[in-house]
N, C-alpha and C positions, 0 to 999 in steps of 0.2 A: 204683232199678234192680232188675230182676227177677233172681232166682237160682233155680237148680234145687237142691232139697234133698230129703233123705230124709224120709219121713213121721215118723221118730223126732225130727226137728228142727222139726216143724210143731206149732203150738198153736192152740187155738180163738182166733179173733180175727185170725189171719193172713189176708191177702187174696190170692186167686189172681191171678197175672199172666197165666195162660194157661188154656184149658179143660183139664179133667181127662178123660182117656179111658181106657177099660179096655185091656188087651192086645189085645183083638179089635176095638178102634176105637169102641166105644159111648161116647158122651159122657155123663159122669156129672154134671159141673158146668161152667157157663160161666165165663169169665174175669170178674174183678171181684167174685166172691162172697167175703163175709167168713165164714170157716169156723167151724162149730160142732163140738162134740165128736161129735155124731151123724153129721155129714157126714164127718168124719175116719174114723170107724168104718166107714162105708159104703165109702169109698175103699179102705180096707185089705181089706175082704171081697172086693172085686173084683180083688184081686191087683196093685194099683198100688203101687209102691215109692218113686217120686219124683214130685214136682210142682214147678211154678214158682210162687213167691210173690213179692210185692212187698216 
């Protein structure tokens, strides 16, 4: 079951349950991606604070 969590609760290896978009609507990553440390850093830099993970 997917849940919305703070980026502080997400770790490399978690899988996205929904696409990640910036506050302006730009898509950063599609659903289904297994997150890496680099991707999590990129998400943070774009001002995203919560994401949906499986």
